[in-house]
C-alpha positions, 0 to 999 in steps of 0.5 A: 585726200590722196596719199603721197608717193615717196621714192628714194632716188639717191643716197650716199654716206657723207660721214661716219653717221651722216648722209645725204639723199634725194627723195621724190614726193609726188612731182617734187624732189627733195634734197635732204641731209641726215644723221643716224645712229645704230640702236638695239632692237629685237623681234620680241623673242629671245635671241632675236636681237639686232641693230637697226638705224635711227634717224636722229636729224633730218634736214630738208635742204631744198625742194624743186619740181621735177624740172628743177624749179625751186619751191618752199619746203611744204613737208609736214610731220608725216612726210618726215616720218615716211622719209625716215622710213625710206632712209632707215630701210636703205641704211639697214639693207646696206649695213651702214650700222655696226652690231651693238 
């Protein structure tokens, strides 16, 4: 079994705690919507507290091949986990969540 490749092609904020994005998985593009919130986190030592994003809802709106031909949603739990990781990384880097 070969591991899938994931790439965040586009993302934008659509509300205070929501957004939409385009994810590439191998030869397919997924249009997704998501909700997120800020949650406290730390590195496990005193004074290392920070706020990170957590995806609270992920919806796969459509799946197409790279030419635009529609496909049924084939994603599984692992795909959703990896998509969430991409989205959280983007949200955190771009400071979409406020410190708690």
